[in-house]
ZATOR-224053 format. One line per 3 residues: number of its first residue (from 1); for each residue x, y, z of N, C-alpha, C. Coordinates in nm, 3 decimals, m for minus. Each point is the difference from the previous one (the first is absolute). Layout:
<nodes>
NUM	X Y Z X Y Z X Y Z ~ ...
</nodes>
This chain:
<nodes>
1	1.273 0.715 1.865 m0.023 0.129 m0.071 m0.146 0.024 m0.010 ~ m0.044 0.125 0.027 m0.152 0.023 m0.019 m0.039 0.012 m0.138 ~ m0.097 m0.062 m0.031 m0.064 0.005 m0.150 m0.045 0.132 m0.020
4	0.052 0.076 m0.105 m0.045 0.136 m0.025 m0.130 m0.004 m0.079 ~ m0.100 m0.064 0.041 m0.131 m0.001 m0.077 m0.062 0.136 0.005 ~ m0.081 0.031 m0.100 m0.071 0.124 0.009 m0.090 0.012 0.127
7	m0.051 0.116 0.027 m0.054 0.042 0.128 m0.089 m0.097 0.069 ~ m0.004 0.000 0.134 m0.085 m0.094 0.084 m0.145 0.019 m0.026 ~ m0.037 0.126 m0.038 m0.142 0.026 m0.022 m0.057 m0.077 m0.108
10	0.071 m0.016 m0.107 m0.031 m0.073 m0.118 m0.015 m0.147 0.028 ~ 0.095 m0.047 0.075 m0.003 m0.149 0.025 m0.120 m0.031 0.098 ~ m0.019 0.096 0.096 m0.111 m0.021 0.095 m0.135 m0.001 m0.061
13	m0.017 0.095 m0.095 m0.126 0.003 m0.074 m0.021 m0.127 m0.080 ~ 0.102 m0.054 m0.065 m0.017 m0.115 m0.068 m0.019 m0.121 0.082 ~ 0.060 m0.014 0.108 m0.025 m0.122 0.098 m0.143 0.014 0.041
16	m0.047 0.114 0.036 m0.149 0.011 0.047 m0.088 m0.036 m0.114 ~ 0.034 0.043 m0.120 m0.093 m0.031 m0.113 m0.005 m0.153 m0.014 ~ 0.115 m0.071 0.007 m0.004 m0.147 m0.020 m0.055 m0.076 0.115
19	m0.031 0.065 0.111 m0.052 m0.072 0.120 m0.147 0.012 0.004 ~ m0.061 0.111 m0.053 m0.144 0.031 m0.010 m0.067 m0.096 m0.086 ~ m0.132 m0.009 0.019 m0.093 m0.069 m0.078 0.001 0.062 m0.142
22	0.013 m0.090 m0.097 0.010 0.054 m0.137 0.150 0.029 m0.027 ~ 0.091 m0.064 0.050 0.138 0.042 m0.001 0.049 0.029 m0.137 ~ 0.078 0.115 m0.011 0.051 0.041 m0.120 m0.093 0.085 m0.095
25	m0.136 0.018 0.043 m0.083 0.060 m0.080 m0.004 0.158 0.029 ~ 0.055 0.042 0.110 0.001 0.137 0.024 0.114 0.078 m0.058 ~ 0.005 0.122 0.015 0.103 0.085 m0.064 0.134 m0.024 0.077
28	0.106 m0.009 m0.066 0.126 m0.013 0.072 0.093 0.107 m0.067 ~ 0.057 0.084 0.068 0.076 0.107 m0.041 0.139 m0.057 m0.078 ~ 0.029 0.081 m0.098 0.106 m0.053 m0.082 0.137 0.001 0.071
31	0.094 m0.099 m0.045 0.130 m0.006 0.067 0.091 0.113 m0.046 ~ 0.098 0.017 0.086 0.117 0.100 m0.035 0.092 m0.078 m0.095 ~ 0.076 0.077 m0.101 0.078 m0.061 m0.096 0.137 m0.012 0.075
34	0.046 m0.113 0.022 0.128 m0.007 0.080 0.118 m0.027 m0.087 ~ m0.021 0.023 m0.130 0.109 m0.034 m0.104 0.096 0.115 m0.015 ~ 0.100 m0.025 m0.085 0.094 0.104 m0.041 0.001 m0.005 m0.151
37	0.002 0.112 m0.062 m0.015 0.027 m0.149 0.132 m0.076 m0.064 ~ m0.051 m0.088 m0.090 0.111 m0.066 m0.083 0.042 m0.146 0.068 ~ m0.057 m0.030 0.121 0.036 m0.118 0.066 m0.124 m0.071 0.051
40	0.012 m0.141 m0.002 m0.104 m0.085 0.048 0.057 m0.093 0.103 ~ m0.073 m0.031 0.113 0.049 m0.097 0.094 m0.089 m0.121 m0.014 ~ 0.063 m0.116 m0.044 m0.081 m0.119 m0.048 0.027 m0.107 0.100
43	m0.101 m0.088 0.013 0.011 m0.119 0.081 0.043 m0.115 m0.098 ~ m0.057 m0.012 m0.119 0.031 m0.092 m0.095 m0.072 0.034 m0.132 ~ 0.039 m0.080 m0.109 m0.057 0.013 m0.128 m0.022 m0.145 m0.055
46	m0.089 m0.010 m0.106 m0.030 m0.125 m0.064 m0.021 0.038 m0.148 ~ 0.071 m0.070 m0.084 0.003 0.045 m0.143 m0.118 m0.050 m0.076 ~ m0.066 m0.116 0.038 m0.111 m0.031 m0.067 m0.103 m0.070 0.098
49	m0.122 0.042 m0.017 m0.104 m0.049 0.090 m0.135 0.012 m0.069 ~ m0.089 m0.106 0.015 m0.129 m0.008 m0.060 m0.115 0.005 0.106 ~ 0.033 0.010 0.122 m0.111 m0.005 0.110 m0.017 0.137 0.067
52	0.071 0.096 m0.041 m0.014 0.144 0.082 m0.041 0.100 m0.105 ~ m0.105 m0.023 m0.078 m0.043 0.095 m0.093 m0.021 m0.065 m0.140 ~ m0.042 0.073 m0.096 m0.035 m0.063 m0.142 0.120 m0.040 m0.069
55	m0.009 m0.118 m0.056 0.102 m0.052 m0.098 0.142 m0.011 0.072 ~ 0.106 0.012 m0.079 0.135 m0.030 0.058 0.057 0.142 0.042 ~ 0.047 0.010 0.136 0.041 0.123 0.038 0.124 m0.011 0.089
58	0.078 0.102 0.002 0.101 0.013 0.115 m0.060 0.048 0.125 ~ 0.060 m0.027 0.111 m0.046 0.047 0.135 0.117 0.069 0.076 ~ m0.035 0.111 0.062 0.099 0.070 0.083 m0.078 0.012 0.132
61	0.076 m0.052 0.108 m0.041 0.015 0.139 0.078 0.108 0.056 ~ m0.057 0.106 0.048 0.081 0.112 0.072 0.004 m0.030 0.142 ~ 0.107 0.070 0.062 0.023 m0.020 0.137 m0.060 0.123 0.080
64	m0.079 m0.033 0.099 m0.067 0.108 0.078 m0.142 0.016 0.000 ~ m0.077 m0.005 0.101 m0.137 0.023 m0.007 m0.055 0.062 0.145 ~ m0.067 0.109 m0.009 m0.040 0.069 0.121 m0.119 m0.073 0.079
67	m0.063 m0.102 m0.063 m0.108 m0.066 0.056 0.048 m0.130 0.064 ~ m0.086 m0.052 0.081 0.019 m0.123 0.070 m0.122 m0.085 m0.001 ~ m0.040 m0.049 m0.123 m0.119 m0.081 m0.005 0.017 m0.132 0.080
70	m0.100 m0.033 0.068 0.004 m0.134 0.073 0.002 m0.116 m0.102 ~ 0.091 m0.091 0.023 0.021 m0.110 m0.100 0.067 0.026 m0.112 ~ 0.078 0.110 m0.015 0.082 0.035 m0.120 0.079 m0.110 m0.020
73	0.014 m0.040 m0.136 0.084 m0.111 m0.040 0.143 0.052 m0.039 ~ 0.021 0.111 0.014 0.136 0.067 m0.024 0.059 0.087 0.104 ~ 0.015 m0.052 0.125 0.049 0.091 0.106 0.139 0.040 m0.027
76	0.080 m0.087 m0.074 0.136 0.060 m0.037 0.005 0.101 m0.086 ~ m0.102 0.052 m0.066 m0.011 0.106 m0.083 m0.045 0.129 0.071 ~ m0.045 m0.009 0.120 m0.062 0.114 0.075 0.107 0.098 0.043
79	0.113 m0.025 0.061 0.096 0.095 0.056 0.057 0.084 m0.127 ~ 0.014 0.124 0.036 0.064 0.091 m0.092 0.160 m0.010 m0.001 ~ 0.047 m0.073 0.098 0.135 m0.039 m0.002 0.025 m0.132 m0.078
82	0.111 m0.024 m0.044 0.035 m0.117 m0.085 m0.036 0.010 m0.146 ~ 0.002 m0.107 m0.072 m0.023 0.008 m0.139 0.116 0.027 m0.080 ~ m0.015 0.019 m0.124 0.124 0.028 m0.094 m0.021 0.130 m0.076
85	0.079 0.092 m0.005 m0.021 0.123 m0.071 0.033 m0.027 m0.139 ~ m0.083 0.039 m0.091 0.019 m0.020 m0.151 m0.033 0.146 m0.058 ~ 0.065 0.026 m0.103 m0.028 0.130 m0.070 m0.122 m0.028 m0.103
88	m0.071 0.118 m0.019 m0.104 m0.014 m0.094 0.054 m0.044 m0.145 ~ 0.109 0.047 m0.026 0.062 m0.028 m0.133 0.025 m0.144 m0.019 ~ 0.049 m0.057 0.101 0.042 m0.150 m0.021 m0.134 m0.093 m0.007
91	m0.089 0.042 0.085 m0.125 m0.071 0.001 m0.080 0.020 m0.130 ~ 0.015 0.115 m0.063 m0.067 0.029 m0.129 0.076 m0.090 m0.108 ~ 0.131 m0.016 0.012 0.078 m0.080 m0.101 m0.060 m0.157 0.014
94	m0.001 m0.036 0.133 m0.048 m0.141 0.025 m0.141 m0.026 m0.059 ~ m0.097 0.088 0.027 m0.123 m0.018 m0.051 m0.013 0.001 m0.147 ~ 0.076 0.100 m0.062 m0.007 0.020 m0.144 0.059 m0.134 m0.072
97	0.090 m0.060 0.057 0.064 m0.112 m0.061 m0.085 m0.141 0.020 ~ m0.096 0.009 0.079 m0.104 m0.119 0.008 m0.092 0.009 m0.105 ~ 0.039 m0.026 m0.130 m0.086 0.021 m0.108 m0.128 m0.089 m0.008
100	0.006 m0.109 0.065 m0.117 m0.084 m0.005 m0.111 0.034 0.104 ~ 0.033 0.098 0.095 m0.103 0.035 0.095 m0.079 0.117 m0.049 ~ m0.125 0.020 0.037 m0.073 0.112 m0.062 m0.011 0.106 0.104
103	0.050 m0.012 0.125 m0.013 0.101 0.091 0.061 m0.036 0.140 ~ m0.021 0.076 0.106 0.045 m0.019 0.120 m0.108 0.011 0.109 ~ 0.009 m0.074 0.103 m0.082 0.020 0.121 0.079 0.044 0.112
106	m0.045 0.109 0.069 0.072 0.056 0.114 m0.056 m0.047 0.130 ~ 0.070 m0.062 0.076 m0.052 m0.046 0.136 0.092 0.043 0.103 ~ m0.014 m0.076 0.115 0.090 0.037 0.118 m0.037 m0.065 0.123
109	0.030 0.074 0.111 0.027 0.142 0.001 m0.117 0.079 m0.046 ~ 0.002 0.126 0.007 m0.093 0.100 m0.056 0.062 0.075 m0.125 ~ m0.040 m0.025 m0.129 0.062 0.077 m0.104 m0.033 0.148 0.020
112	m0.099 0.048 0.047 m0.032 0.142 0.010 0.079 0.071 0.100 ~ 0.089 m0.071 0.068 0.090 0.059 0.092 0.133 0.032 m0.075 ~ 0.010 m0.058 m0.121 0.108 0.041 m0.090 m0.055 0.043 m0.144
115	m0.104 0.081 0.005 m0.082 0.027 m0.113 0.082 0.071 m0.112 ~ 0.073 0.106 0.042 0.057 0.080 m0.107 0.108 m0.074 m0.076 ~ 0.098 m0.074 0.058 0.091 m0.073 m0.086 m0.071 m0.121 m0.072
118	m0.106 m0.052 0.037 m0.067 m0.091 m0.067 m0.068 0.053 m0.122 ~ m0.056 0.119 0.015 m0.058 0.079 m0.114 0.115 0.025 m0.108 ~ 0.102 0.048 0.058 0.120 0.035 m0.096 0.047 m0.128 m0.070
121	0.000 m0.120 0.079 0.032 m0.122 m0.068 m0.093 m0.040 m0.112 ~ m0.126 0.016 0.017 m0.099 m0.031 m0.105 0.016 0.099 m0.127 ~ 0.030 0.117 0.023 0.030 0.095 m0.102 0.129 m0.041 m0.075
124	0.100 m0.048 0.071 0.121 m0.038 m0.061 m0.021 m0.120 m0.102 ~ m0.072 m0.094 0.054 m0.025 m0.120 m0.078 m0.083 0.035 m0.114 ~ m0.106 0.079 0.024 m0.087 0.028 m0.117 0.065 0.089 m0.105
127	0.111 0.073 0.024 0.063 0.062 m0.107 0.057 m0.096 m0.101 ~ 0.034 m0.122 0.035 0.054 m0.093 m0.085 m0.114 m0.109 m0.037 ~ m0.098 m0.032 0.094 m0.106 m0.086 m0.030 m0.136 0.066 0.043
130	m0.056 0.083 m0.099 m0.113 0.080 0.032 m0.128 m0.084 0.047 ~ m0.008 m0.128 m0.038 m0.121 m0.071 0.035 0.028 m0.086 0.134 ~ 0.107 0.019 0.065 0.030 m0.078 0.133 m0.113 0.051 0.092
133	m0.058 m0.108 0.062 m0.112 0.026 0.100 0.056 m0.010 0.142 ~ m0.091 0.054 0.094 0.041 0.005 0.131 m0.130 m0.016 0.095 ~ 0.031 m0.083 0.103 m0.098 m0.038 0.099 0.058 0.016 0.135
136	m0.065 0.040 0.098 0.044 0.014 0.137 m0.085 m0.041 0.102 ~ 0.052 m0.039 0.113 m0.077 m0.038 0.115 0.022 0.118 0.105 ~ m0.100 0.036 0.078 0.005 0.098 0.097 m0.091 m0.032 0.116
139	0.059 0.015 0.119 m0.095 m0.011 0.122 m0.097 0.114 0.017 ~ 0.022 0.106 m0.075 m0.090 0.125 0.000 m0.113 m0.011 m0.093 ~ m0.103 0.059 0.020 m0.114 0.001 m0.084 0.036 0.102 m0.132
142	m0.061 m0.042 m0.112 0.023 0.088 m0.114 m0.033 0.144 0.022 ~ m0.108 0.019 0.083 m0.050 0.135 0.020 0.101 0.085 0.082 ~ 0.054 m0.073 0.095 0.100 0.074 0.091 0.129 0.021 m0.091
145	0.038 m0.086 m0.086 0.120 0.019 m0.086 m0.026 0.122 m0.095 ~ m0.119 0.009 m0.045 m0.022 0.116 m0.089 0.020 0.137 0.071 ~ m0.011 m0.001 0.133 0.021 0.130 0.083 0.140 0.006 0.055
148	0.089 m0.091 m0.048 0.142 m0.021 0.061 0.087 0.110 m0.051 ~ 0.131 m0.016 0.034 0.112 0.086 m0.041 0.007 0.001 m0.155 ~ 0.063 0.094 m0.058 0.017 0.012 m0.132 0.061 m0.133 m0.068
151	0.098 m0.063 0.066 0.070 m0.112 m0.052 m0.107 m0.118 m0.003 ~ m0.071 m0.011 0.101 m0.107 m0.108 0.007 m0.109 0.014 m0.106 ~ m0.041 0.120 m0.030 m0.095 0.034 m0.110 0.065 m0.034 m0.134
154	0.136 0.024 m0.009 0.065 m0.022 m0.121 0.009 m0.152 m0.022 ~ 0.031 m0.075 0.097 0.012 m0.146 m0.024 m0.145 m0.057 m0.024 ~ m0.090 0.055 0.062 m0.142 m0.059 m0.025 m0.039 0.043 m0.149
157	0.036 0.109 m0.052 m0.026 0.039 m0.130 0.069 m0.097 m0.110 ~ 0.095 m0.058 0.045 0.079 m0.091 m0.101 m0.044 m0.144 0.012 ~ m0.098 m0.029 0.077 m0.031 m0.145 0.018 m0.123 m0.032 m0.082
160	0.000 m0.119 m0.046 m0.119 m0.064 m0.069 m0.086 m0.072 0.098 ~ 0.038 m0.067 0.097 m0.066 m0.055 0.109 0.055 0.020 0.131 ~ m0.101 0.006 0.102 0.048 0.018 0.148 m0.086 m0.099 0.074
163	0.068 m0.076 0.090 m0.067 m0.074 0.098 0.011 0.068 0.131 ~ m0.106 0.053 0.056 m0.002 0.094 0.110 m0.058 m0.065 0.127 ~ 0.036 0.067 0.113 m0.048 m0.033 0.125 0.083 m0.094 0.078
166	m0.017 0.004 0.145 0.089 m0.077 0.078 m0.050 m0.156 m0.001 ~ 0.093 m0.089 0.025 m0.038 m0.133 0.013 m0.058 m0.025 0.134 ~ m0.128 m0.054 0.005 m0.076 m0.038 0.121 m0.017 m0.150 m0.003
169	0.080 m0.053 0.107 m0.005 m0.145 0.008 m0.147 m0.056 0.016 ~ m0.093 0.063 0.074 m0.117 m0.057 0.023 m0.098 m0.011 m0.127 ~ 0.053 0.074 m0.106 m0.061 0.006 m0.125 0.073 m0.066 m0.117
172	0.083 m0.082 0.041 0.078 m0.078 m0.099 m0.081 m0.087 m0.093 ~ 0.033 0.003 m0.121 m0.074 m0.073 m0.105 0.085 m0.049 m0.115 ~ m0.046 m0.084 m0.087 0.057 m0.055 m0.119 m0.043 0.102 m0.113
175	0.088 0.110 m0.005 m0.050 0.109 m0.091 0.106 0.033 m0.104 ~ m0.041 0.062 m0.111 0.097 0.023 m0.100 0.098 0.112 0.042 ~ 0.125 m0.031 0.017 0.105 0.091 0.027 m0.010 0.063 0.128
178	m0.093 m0.046 0.094 m0.029 0.073 0.127 m0.007 m0.107 0.111 ~ 0.040 0.044 0.129 m0.010 m0.084 0.112 m0.123 0.000 0.085 ~ m0.074 0.130 0.001 m0.109 0.002 0.073 m0.113 0.082 m0.073
181	m0.126 m0.020 0.039 m0.112 0.041 m0.084 m0.015 0.152 0.002 ~ 0.052 0.069 0.096 m0.004 0.141 0.004 0.086 0.070 m0.109 ~ 0.102 m0.075 m0.040 0.084 0.059 m0.111 m0.063 m0.006 m0.137
184	0.044 0.091 m0.083 m0.072 0.029 m0.123 0.105 m0.014 m0.120 ~ m0.032 m0.042 m0.121 0.074 0.018 m0.115 m0.061 0.112 m0.070 ~ 0.074 0.125 0.005 m0.050 0.121 m0.066 0.062 0.017 m0.131
187	m0.082 0.006 m0.111 0.048 0.014 m0.122 0.017 0.156 m0.033 ~ 0.119 0.026 m0.047 0.032 0.145 m0.012 0.024 0.054 m0.129 ~ 0.019 m0.103 m0.099 0.008 0.030 m0.150 m0.075 m0.102 m0.081
190	m0.011 0.024 m0.123 m0.089 m0.100 m0.080 0.101 m0.125 m0.026 ~ 0.125 0.005 0.031 0.093 m0.114 m0.038 m0.065 m0.133 0.055 ~ m0.050 m0.001 0.119 m0.051 m0.122 0.072 m0.137 0.017 0.033
193	m0.088 0.062 m0.072 m0.130 0.019 0.026 m0.085 m0.136 0.002 ~ 0.052 m0.107 m0.054 m0.062 m0.122 m0.011 0.009 m0.069 0.144 ~ 0.090 0.032 0.086 0.023 m0.074 0.121 m0.129 0.004 0.090
196	m0.086 0.097 m0.033 m0.122 0.008 0.090 m0.100 m0.115 m0.039 ~ 0.027 m0.066 m0.108 m0.089 m0.114 m0.038 0.061 m0.141 0.026 ~ 0.125 0.010 0.055 0.062 m0.127 0.028 m0.055 m0.070 0.120
199	0.006 m0.130 0.013 m0.041 m0.069 0.108 0.081 0.041 0.134 ~ m0.074 0.033 0.096 0.072 0.051 0.120 0.044 m0.117 0.087 ~ 0.097 m0.071 m0.044 0.060 m0.104 0.074 0.154 0.006 m0.009
202	0.070 m0.050 0.114 0.143 0.014 0.000 0.076 m0.052 m0.135 ~ 0.116 0.079 m0.021 0.078 m0.036 m0.121 0.103 m0.122 0.036 ~ m0.007 m0.041 0.121 0.083 m0.108 0.051 0.142 0.035 0.043
205	0.071 m0.094 0.026 0.146 0.012 0.052 0.093 m0.060 m0.100 ~ 0.102 0.086 m0.035 0.097 m0.042 m0.099 0.131 m0.032 0.070 ~ 0.050 m0.129 m0.028 0.121 m0.040 0.070 0.113 m0.007 m0.102
208	0.121 0.038 0.042 0.110 m0.018 m0.087 0.127 m0.028 0.083 ~ 0.100 m0.065 m0.067 0.125 m0.027 0.072 0.115 0.061 m0.097 ~ 0.068 0.074 0.056 0.125 0.071 m0.055 0.111 m0.097 m0.028
211	0.098 0.046 m0.090 0.120 m0.084 m0.020 0.086 m0.020 0.122 ~ m0.019 0.086 0.096 0.074 m0.013 0.131 m0.074 m0.079 0.109 ~ m0.108 m0.056 m0.039 m0.075 m0.094 0.086 m0.100 0.080 0.096
214	m0.020 0.128 m0.036 m0.097 0.083 0.071 m0.147 m0.043 m0.042 ~ m0.092 m0.023 0.094 m0.136 m0.036 m0.024 m0.085 0.124 0.023 ~ m0.084 0.035 m0.098 m0.073 0.126 0.002 m0.152 m0.036 m0.020
217	m0.087 0.079 0.063 m0.144 m0.001 m0.045 m0.050 0.141 m0.006 ~ m0.093 0.022 m0.093 m0.051 0.128 m0.024 m0.148 m0.007 m0.022 ~ m0.079 0.081 0.066 m0.153 0.000 m0.027 m0.067 0.042 0.134
220	m0.124 0.018 0.002 m0.073 0.027 0.119 m0.059 m0.128 0.052 ~ 0.035 m0.045 0.113 m0.058 m0.123 0.053 m0.146 m0.008 0.002 ~ m0.058 m0.109 m0.033 m0.151 m0.021 0.005 m0.048 m0.006 0.149
223	0.087 m0.059 0.077 m0.043 m0.038 0.131 0.094 0.077 0.108 ~ m0.057 0.052 0.107 0.078 0.071 0.109 0.098 m0.099 0.060 ~ 0.104 0.056 0.044 0.094 m0.088 0.066 0.081 m0.083 m0.089
226	0.002 0.041 m0.128 0.087 m0.074 m0.091 0.149 m0.007 0.029 ~ 0.043 0.100 0.042 0.154 0.012 0.037 0.030 m0.094 0.116 ~ m0.099 0.002 0.102 0.032 m0.094 0.109 m0.014 m0.151 m0.035
229	m0.089 m0.030 m0.092 m0.010 m0.125 m0.055 0.126 m0.046 m0.060 ~ 0.046 0.087 m0.084 0.124 m0.039 m0.087 0.117 m0.025 0.109 ~ 0.008 0.091 0.102 0.114 m0.019 0.102 m0.015 m0.119 0.067
232	m0.126 m0.034 0.041 m0.028 m0.133 0.068 0.047 m0.127 m0.084 ~ m0.039 0.004 m0.129 0.028 m0.095 m0.087 0.159 m0.024 m0.011 ~ 0.068 0.109 m0.011 0.142 m0.003 m0.011 0.076 m0.050 0.136
235	m0.066 0.044 0.101 0.063 m0.047 0.131 m0.029 m0.146 0.012 ~ m0.110 m0.070 m0.050 m0.021 m0.144 0.003 0.097 m0.064 m0.094 ~ 0.045 0.068 m0.105 0.091 m0.065 m0.094 0.136 0.026 0.048
238	0.028 0.064 0.111 0.143 0.005 0.036 0.060 0.137 m0.011 ~ m0.078 0.106 m0.016 0.060 0.131 m0.007 m0.045 0.085 0.112 ~ 0.071 0.101 0.031 m0.022 0.097 0.104 m0.004 0.140 m0.060
241	m0.127 0.064 m0.004 m0.016 0.128 m0.055 0.046 0.106 0.107 ~ 0.099 0.088 m0.038 0.051 0.095 0.102 m0.007 0.139 m0.073 ~ 0.009 0.094 0.079 0.006 0.145 m0.045 0.095 0.028 m0.109
244	m0.010 0.088 m0.081 0.086 0.018 m0.105 0.141 0.029 0.050 ~ 0.018 0.103 0.088 0.121 0.035 0.053 0.077 m0.115 0.072 ~ m0.079 m0.075 0.072 0.060 m0.120 0.077 0.047 m0.107 m0.099
247	m0.087 m0.013 m0.098 0.042 m0.102 m0.103 0.130 0.031 m0.067 ~ 0.021 0.140 m0.035 0.122 0.037 m0.064 0.116 m0.019 0.097 ~ m0.019 0.027 0.129 0.099 m0.019 0.091 0.042 m0.131 0.020
250	m0.083 m0.097 m0.023 0.030 m0.140 0.021 0.033 m0.076 m0.137 ~ 0.024 0.076 m0.100 0.042 m0.057 m0.133 m0.114 m0.109 m0.045 ~ m0.121 0.056 m0.023 m0.109 m0.085 m0.039 0.038 m0.072 m0.125
253	m0.048 m0.121 m0.006 0.025 m0.091 m0.116 m0.108 0.015 m0.104 ~ m0.122 0.024 0.040 m0.110 0.004 m0.089 m0.093 0.109 0.017 ~ m0.094 0.028 m0.088 m0.088 0.120 0.028 m0.126 m0.024 m0.070
256	m0.109 0.041 0.073 m0.138 0.011 m0.049 m0.036 0.145 0.006 ~ m0.042 0.050 m0.113 m0.038 0.144 m0.012 m0.150 0.007 m0.037 ~ m0.075 0.069 0.081 m0.144 0.042 m0.037 0.011 0.116 m0.077
259	0.004 m0.014 m0.133 0.021 0.121 m0.089 m0.129 0.080 m0.001 ~ m0.113 m0.057 0.040 m0.115 0.082 m0.001 0.011 0.110 0.106 ~ 0.015 m0.030 0.120 0.000 0.109 0.104 0.093 m0.047 0.123
262	0.075 m0.108 m0.007 0.083 m0.043 0.104 0.138 m0.052 m0.058 ~ 0.093 0.016 0.084 0.128 m0.063 m0.030 0.050 m0.065 0.128 ~ 0.038 m0.135 m0.005 0.061 m0.057 0.102 0.115 m0.075 m0.044
265	0.078 m0.051 0.089 0.107 m0.084 m0.033 m0.009 m0.133 0.069 ~ 0.058 m0.105 m0.050 m0.018 m0.136 0.061 0.135 m0.066 0.028 ~ 0.030 m0.035 0.119 0.128 m0.073 0.024 m0.026 m0.145 0.031
268	0.072 m0.084 m0.061 m0.019 m0.131 0.019 0.061 m0.049 0.137 ~ m0.067 m0.079 0.071 0.045 m0.050 0.131 0.136 m0.075 m0.015 ~ 0.086 0.018 0.083 0.134 m0.071 m0.010 m0.026 m0.154 0.022
271	m0.092 m0.032 0.085 m0.022 m0.153 0.034 m0.085 m0.075 m0.078 ~ m0.040 0.063 m0.124 m0.086 m0.072 m0.094 0.051 0.027 m0.140 ~ m0.043 m0.105 m0.085 0.042 0.007 m0.143 m0.135 0.003 m0.078
274	m0.011 0.085 m0.097 m0.124 m0.007 m0.081 0.021 0.095 m0.117 ~ m0.114 0.018 m0.073 0.010 0.086 m0.118 0.023 0.140 0.038 ~ 0.060 0.073 m0.091 0.014 0.152 0.024 m0.140 0.061 m0.027
277	0.003 0.130 0.022 m0.125 0.078 m0.032 m0.033 m0.004 m0.153 ~ 0.102 m0.030 m0.079 m0.024 m0.001 m0.145 m0.019 m0.144 m0.033 ~ 0.000 m0.094 0.083 m0.024 m0.140 m0.038 0.125 m0.056 m0.059
280	0.119 0.063 0.031 0.131 m0.060 m0.061 0.092 m0.040 0.107 ~ 0.074 m0.105 m0.014 0.098 m0.045 0.094 0.105 0.095 0.039 ~ 0.026 0.096 m0.088 0.105 0.105 0.023 m0.061 0.138 0.004
283	m0.041 0.059 0.116 m0.065 0.124 0.005 0.089 0.109 m0.044 ~ m0.057 0.105 m0.061 0.071 0.119 m0.030 0.029 0.091 0.121 ~ 0.084 0.111 m0.015 0.025 0.084 0.115 m0.136 0.090 0.026
286	m0.017 0.033 0.119 m0.103 0.086 0.031 0.023 0.134 m0.076 ~ m0.117 0.056 m0.038 0.020 0.131 m0.075 m0.092 0.104 0.056 ~ 0.043 0.129 m0.029 m0.086 0.110 0.045 m0.103 0.046 m0.099
</nodes>
């Protein structure tokens, strides 16, 4: 099926911008909003995270991105096909009930391709939790988003923090909440004005293991090729990393999920015995 990403001119301009000297510094035209009112297409969610924004936060990864940054660590989030449809109402209930988190970080995928329902989501949560904070990642520059469609401007108006600009592999660095030095942390409200004085080094990687044996990591890797490194180490330990759809088709026994920007699944080789992705002798079922 053809991926119904927004127009080719937008993608072409973005790709050229990321290939030129000073990648990501030029103007990039805003994305089209590919969402439907009242619904979100999500790749995954995480209820608690300390490495993708200030303090303890929930994270939502949307499905679909019109950009194709070289070295993207989340290729499974790029197609506008796939993902899981969730209503704004049920996601608002989920966030409101996470009483120990102070806000949400929106990632993906490209959140501004589902801008209006995300803006509606933040409104719905803040009706019950007025102090709930919001941060988002975008491959587009802040200046371009300010000239975007009404829904994109609405989402921007509801954010406290924005990490903007495309990921540029040649400018990868160990940076606070960012993957490459062309990206910026844009402070949009007084809520997090202090982040401009924080040490600009990475927040690290957070690892967790679910009750079902699923192994997850969240954060912005300090080194390029982190995903490849993890896969190589798993292979050396007796695991085969396969595409998500293929893993599901073969009844995968274990899973490693890059909750920052990648999701993969791990199938244990039939001819070897070893620990599961969760470090448990009895792996849990693969999950979506």
